[in-house]
Structures are given as structure tokens and as C-alpha cells.
C-alpha positions in Angstrom: 0.0 0.0 0.0 2.8 2.4 0.9 4.7 1.6 -2.2 1.6 2.2 -4.3 1.1 5.6 -2.6 4.7 6.6 -3.2 4.6 5.5 -6.8 1.3 7.4 -7.4 2.7 10.5 -5.8 5.9 10.3 -7.9 3.8 10.0 -11.1 1.7 13.0 -10.1 4.8 15.1 -9.3 6.5 13.9 -12.5 3.4 14.9 -14.6 3.3 18.3 -12.8 6.9 18.9 -13.5 6.6 18.0 -17.1 3.5 20.3 -17.5 5.5 23.1 -15.8 8.4 22.7 -18.1 6.2 22.5 -21.2 4.1 25.5 -20.3 7.2 27.5 -19.4 8.7 26.7 -22.8 5.5 27.5 -24.7 4.2 30.5 -22.7 7.6 31.9 -21.5 9.7 31.3 -24.6 8.0 30.3 -27.8 4.9 32.5 -27.5 6.8 35.7 -26.5 9.3 35.1 -29.3 6.5 34.5 -31.8 4.6 37.7 -30.8 7.8 39.8 -30.9 8.7 38.4 -34.3 5.3 39.1 -35.8 5.3 42.6 -34.2 8.7 43.4 -35.6 7.7 42.2 -39.1 4.3 43.8 -39.3 4.4 46.7 -36.9 8.1 47.4 -36.5 7.7 51.2 -35.8 5.0 50.8 -33.2 6.7 47.8 -31.6 9.9 49.8 -31.0 8.1 52.7 -29.3 7.1 54.9 -32.3 10.5 56.4 -32.4 11.2 59.6 -34.3 14.7 60.0 -35.9 16.4 63.0 -37.4 18.1 63.0 -40.8 21.3 61.5 -39.2 19.2 58.5 -38.0 19.5 59.5 -34.3 16.5 58.8 -32.2 15.1 62.1 -30.8 12.0 60.8 -29.0 8.7 59.1 -29.4 5.8 60.4 -31.5 3.5 59.3 -28.6 5.1 61.4 -25.8 5.1 65.2 -25.8 8.4 67.1 -25.1 9.0 70.6 -23.9 11.3 73.1 -25.6 12.8 75.3 -23.0 15.9 77.5 -22.4 18.2 76.4 -19.6 16.9 77.4 -16.1 18.4 80.6 -15.0 19.3 81.5 -11.4 16.2 82.7 -9.5 13.7 81.3 -12.0 11.1 78.8 -10.8 10.5 77.4 -14.2 12.5 77.8 -17.5 11.4 80.1 -20.2 10.3 78.7 -23.5 12.8 78.5 -26.3 10.9 80.5 -28.9 12.9 79.3 -31.9 10.9 76.1 -31.7 7.2 75.2 -32.0 5.8 75.0 -28.5 3.6 72.1 -27.3 0.5 72.3 -25.1 0.9 73.4 -21.4 1.6 70.7 -18.9 0.5 72.2 -15.6 -0.2 70.3 -12.5 2.0 67.2 -13.1 4.8 67.8 -10.6 8.5 67.6 -11.3 10.9 64.7 -11.7 13.6 64.2 -9.1 14.5 60.6 -10.1 15.4 61.0 -13.8 16.4 64.6 -14.6 16.4 64.0 -18.3 12.6 64.4 -18.1 10.8 67.3 -16.5 7.6 65.3 -16.0 7.2 62.1 -14.0 3.4 62.0 -13.6 0.8 61.6 -16.3 -2.6 63.2 -15.4 -4.8 66.2 -15.6 -4.9 69.2 -13.2 -8.2 68.0 -11.8 -9.4 71.5 -11.4 -13.0 72.5 -12.3 -13.7 75.1 -15.0 -14.5 77.8 -12.4 -11.3 77.1 -10.3 -9.6 80.4 -9.6 -6.1 79.0 -10.1 -7.0 77.3 -13.4 -8.6 80.6 -14.7 -5.4 82.4 -13.7 -3.3 79.8 -15.5 -5.4 80.2 -18.7 -5.3 84.0 -18.6 -1.5 84.0 -18.0 -0.9 81.4 -20.8 -3.1 83.4 -23.2 -1.2 86.6 -22.5 2.1 84.8 -23.0 1.0 83.2 -26.3 -0.1 86.6 -27.6 3.2 88.3 -26.5 5.5 85.5 -27.6 4.0 85.0 -31.1 3.5 88.6 -32.1 6.2 89.9 -34.4 6.8 93.3 -36.0 4.9 92.1 -39.1 2.3 89.8 -37.5 0.2 90.7 -34.5 -1.7 88.1 -32.5 -4.9 89.0 -30.6 -6.4 87.0 -27.7 -9.2 85.9 -30.0 -6.6 84.2 -32.2 -5.4 81.9 -29.4 -6.9 78.3 -29.7 -7.9 76.4 -26.6 -5.1 73.9 -26.8 -2.5 76.7 -26.6 -3.6 77.5 -23.0 -4.9 74.2 -21.6 -3.1 70.9 -20.9 -4.5 67.6 -22.2 -5.9 64.9 -19.9 -2.5 63.2 -19.7 -0.4 66.3 -19.8 1.8 64.5 -22.3 -0.1 65.2 -25.5 2.4 65.1 -28.4 0.1 67.0 -30.8 -1.2 70.5 -31.2 -4.0 71.8 -33.4 -3.1 73.1 -36.9 -4.5 76.5 -35.7 -1.9 76.6 -32.9 0.9 75.5 -35.2 -0.1 78.2 -37.7 -0.2 80.8 -34.9 3.5 80.1 -34.2 4.7 80.2 -37.8 5.7 83.9 -38.0 7.6 83.8 -34.7 9.4 80.5 -35.7 10.3 82.0 -39.1 11.7 85.2 -37.6 13.7 83.4 -34.9 15.3 81.0 -37.4 15.8 83.5 -40.2 13.5 81.6 -42.5 10.8 82.6 -45.0 7.3 82.5 -43.6 6.1 80.5 -46.6 8.7 77.8 -46.1 7.6 77.4 -42.4 4.0 77.3 -43.5 4.8 74.6 -45.9 6.6 72.7 -43.2 3.5 72.9 -40.9 1.2 71.8 -43.8 3.5 68.8 -44.6 3.3 67.6 -40.9 -0.5 68.1 -40.5 -2.3 64.8 -40.0 -6.0 64.7 -40.9 -8.9 62.9 -39.3 -8.6 59.1 -39.1 -10.6 57.6 -42.0 -11.8 61.1 -42.8 -14.2 61.5 -39.9 -12.7 60.3 -36.5 -10.7 62.7 -34.3 -9.4 66.1 -35.2 -6.6 67.3 -37.5 -3.3 67.5 -35.6 0.3 68.4 -35.8 3.0 66.3 -34.0 5.3 68.9 -32.3 8.3 66.6 -32.1 8.1 65.6 -35.8 7.6 69.2 -36.8 10.6 70.5 -34.7 12.8 67.6 -36.0 12.0 68.7 -39.6 12.6 72.3 -38.6 16.0 71.4 -37.1 16.9 69.5 -40.3 15.9 72.6 -42.3 17.9 75.1 -40.2 21.1 73.1 -39.6 23.5 72.4 -42.4 
């Protein structure tokens, strides 16, 4: 009786061990390799993080994550000033700062969670609108508060939106052209070339990816 019990237990343990090894091989090795291989063949760009590269082939970021374009922080400043030779993204208020990886100014993804009548949010929007008007007005092109689109003064739900509206991109054209010594028409063509329409012609809104646009701008201005 005892020998039968030991033998039965050994068979069960052996079967369990074989099942463990087989499932580990299938689910932990073969399946991940198959999925990775299919993804690399059919969706290589997305599988690798939707990377954006410059004309030298250097990765400059991801088309899915917004980046800021700021000047180095000066002594006494709480936040760096925008580098106005580049197209600027949407604001990213309320997300905190990154003390772990200083390569990135944002560590959190989320909205400000302030209601439309919140006094601080209203102040942010008014200050942002005034800054957009001031920064984008040039001697030959004047911006009015009525010209400023909503995405220029409000952050997205994630705070990491990589896109801006074509209206906000066009608003920045004269300032970018002046700061980089370029013809306005050439910068307008650049914006037009990097404007993506609605998905299938009716879903979503037209948009401009800021990193892609600024990468093309850098390629245009640097020899």
C-alpha cells in the first residue's frame, strides 16, 4: 500500500513537473518570441516605441510622448522660459517635477483635476493666453487674444499630448520663421506637410505632432 502511494505521488509530481516545463517553454519562450517576431515584421515602428529619428538617424524621442522646448533654467527662475525658436507644445500644468530621472521634466501623467471655475485654473489660462499673444507677435504679425486656440492654453488629460491643433501651429509660424531667419512661406509649408487629418476622414481632429515638426525644422535650419 505504501509503495503504491509513493509511486502514485511520484507519477503526479512527474506529470506536474513535465507540465510546468512544457508551459514554461510554450508560454515563456515560444509565445513571446512569436509575438515579438510578428510585431517586428508587421508593426516594427510601433513595436519599437514609435521612435522619431532625425536626418542622421539619431532617435530624438517618441511620437506618442510630448516634449517641452525650454531654455536652460536661470538662477532665480522657478521654471525655465520657452525656447521660442521652436514650435511649442500644449501646457503641462499640475503634473509635478521629476527628481528621479532629470532627463525628463515630468514624472506623472494626469490632468490638473481643477474645475472650470477654479480660480487657479482661470489664472493659468489667462496668463498662458497673454504669454501666447506676447511670444507670437512679431513686427509684421500681431496676435490677438481671439486668435489663441484652446489647446494653446490648456493641458491635455494626460499632460503628455504630443500633438497640437493646426491652428496653434499656424499661430506660431511667424515667430518661428523670424527666430530662425526663414521665409514664412517655407515654415507654413513645413506645418502643412506635418499636419495629419482625421482618421478615416471623420474620426478625431486634425493635428500636428510637435516633435516631428521640430525635428523637420532642425533638419531645415542646420547644415
